[in-house]
C-alpha positions as CSV (number, residue, x, y, z in Angstrom):
1,M,21.0,136.3,3.8
2,F,23.0,133.9,5.9
3,P,24.0,133.7,9.6
4,W,26.7,136.3,10.3
5,I,27.3,135.7,14.0
6,E,30.7,134.2,13.4
7,F,31.8,137.4,11.7
8,Q,31.3,139.3,15.0
9,S,34.6,137.7,16.1
10,R,36.5,137.3,12.8
11,R,36.8,139.0,9.4
12,P,35.7,137.0,6.3
13,T,38.5,135.8,4.0
14,A,38.9,137.1,0.5
15,A,37.8,133.7,-0.8
16,E,34.6,133.8,1.3
17,M,33.7,137.3,0.0
18,S,34.4,136.3,-3.6
19,A,32.1,133.2,-3.1
20,W,29.3,135.4,-1.7
21,Y,29.4,137.8,-4.7
22,R,29.5,134.9,-7.2
23,R,26.4,133.5,-5.5
24,D,24.6,136.9,-5.5
25,P,26.3,139.7,-7.5
26,R,23.7,142.2,-6.3
27,A,24.5,141.6,-2.7
28,G,25.0,144.6,-0.5
29,V,27.8,145.2,2.0
30,A,27.6,145.1,5.8
31,I,30.3,146.2,8.2
32,V,30.5,144.7,11.6
33,C,31.7,147.4,14.0
34,D,33.7,147.1,17.2
35,A,36.8,145.1,17.9
36,V,36.7,142.8,14.9
37,S,36.9,145.8,12.4
38,G,38.2,148.5,14.6
39,L,35.4,150.8,13.4
40,A,32.7,152.6,15.2
41,V,29.7,154.2,13.6
42,V,28.1,157.5,14.5
43,D,24.6,157.8,13.0
44,F,22.7,161.1,13.2
45,D,19.1,161.2,12.2
46,P,18.3,164.7,10.9
47,R,14.5,164.1,11.2
48,N,14.8,163.6,15.0
49,S,17.8,165.8,15.7
50,D,18.1,168.8,17.9
51,G,20.6,170.3,15.4
52,T,23.7,169.1,17.4
53,A,25.0,167.1,14.5
54,R,25.4,170.2,12.4
55,A,27.9,171.6,14.9
56,V,30.4,168.7,14.3
57,P,32.2,169.0,11.0
58,R,31.8,165.9,8.8
59,Q,35.6,165.5,8.3
60,E,36.0,165.0,12.1
61,F,34.3,161.6,11.8
62,C,36.2,160.3,8.8
63,C,39.4,159.7,10.7
64,L,38.2,158.5,14.1
65,R,39.6,155.1,15.1
66,Q,39.0,153.1,18.3
67,P,42.0,153.0,20.5
């Protein structure tokens, strides 16, 4: 793990990502959402759901982008 606060305002370079995976090939992937990536995440927890999530087709979420 390392400080990631700077990546809340910029994307890592390809060289940075390559260096991270050389240092730890088993490292996972994290995606910073919002303006820096243009992505938003919708997370439904079926264990605590009222069933509403089932009413929204999964394909509806794959193509959403922030304006």
